[in-house]
C-alpha positions in Angstrom: 6.7 -23.8 1.1 3.9 -24.5 -1.3 4.8 -26.6 -4.4 1.4 -26.2 -6.2 2.1 -22.7 -7.7 2.2 -22.5 -11.4 3.4 -19.9 -13.9 0.6 -17.6 -15.1 2.3 -17.3 -18.5 3.0 -20.9 -19.5 1.4 -23.1 -16.8 4.6 -24.8 -15.7 5.1 -25.6 -12.0 7.1 -22.9 -10.2 10.3 -23.7 -8.3 10.8 -22.0 -4.9 14.1 -20.2 -4.6 16.0 -18.6 -1.7 16.2 -14.9 -1.5 19.7 -13.6 -1.1 20.9 -10.0 -0.8 23.5 -7.6 0.4 24.4 -7.9 4.0 24.0 -4.1 4.3 20.3 -4.6 3.5 19.8 -7.3 6.1 16.8 -9.7 5.9 13.9 -8.6 3.8 10.5 -9.0 5.5 7.0 -7.7 5.1 5.3 -6.3 8.2 1.6 -5.3 8.1 0.5 -1.9 9.3 -2.6 -1.9 11.5 -4.0 1.1 9.5 -3.4 -0.6 6.1 -6.5 -1.2 4.0 -5.0 -2.5 0.8 -3.0 -5.6 0.0 -2.0 -6.4 3.5 -5.0 -4.9 5.3 -6.2 -8.3 6.5 -3.0 -9.3 8.3 -2.5 -9.0 12.0 -0.2 -6.1 13.1 2.2 -8.6 14.6 2.4 -10.8 11.5 5.7 -10.8 9.7 5.9 -12.3 6.2 8.9 -13.2 4.1 9.0 -12.6 0.4 9.8 -15.9 -1.3 10.8 -15.9 -5.0 9.4 -18.6 -7.3 10.9 -19.1 -10.7 9.4 -20.8 -13.8 12.0 -23.2 -15.2 10.5 -22.9 -18.7 10.2 -19.1 -19.2 12.2 -17.8 -16.3 9.4 -15.6 -15.0 10.0 -14.7 -11.3 7.2 -14.1 -8.9 7.4 -13.2 -5.2 4.9 -14.5 -2.7 4.5 -13.3 0.9 4.8 -16.4 3.2 5.1 -17.0 6.9 
């Protein structure tokens, strides 16, 4: 995971966290749709990305990044 991400609000380095959820939901993944033109339009159809939360230790802003 990348460690060079910084908070857009205060400029502090973000800390990667682990996403946890209900076992009823299972694992959360992002899968591209071949017909998508927007945000994930450039991904291959077989590419699966995981949402990774990053938290700012100073202001507690949480951002999710799609990572392999």
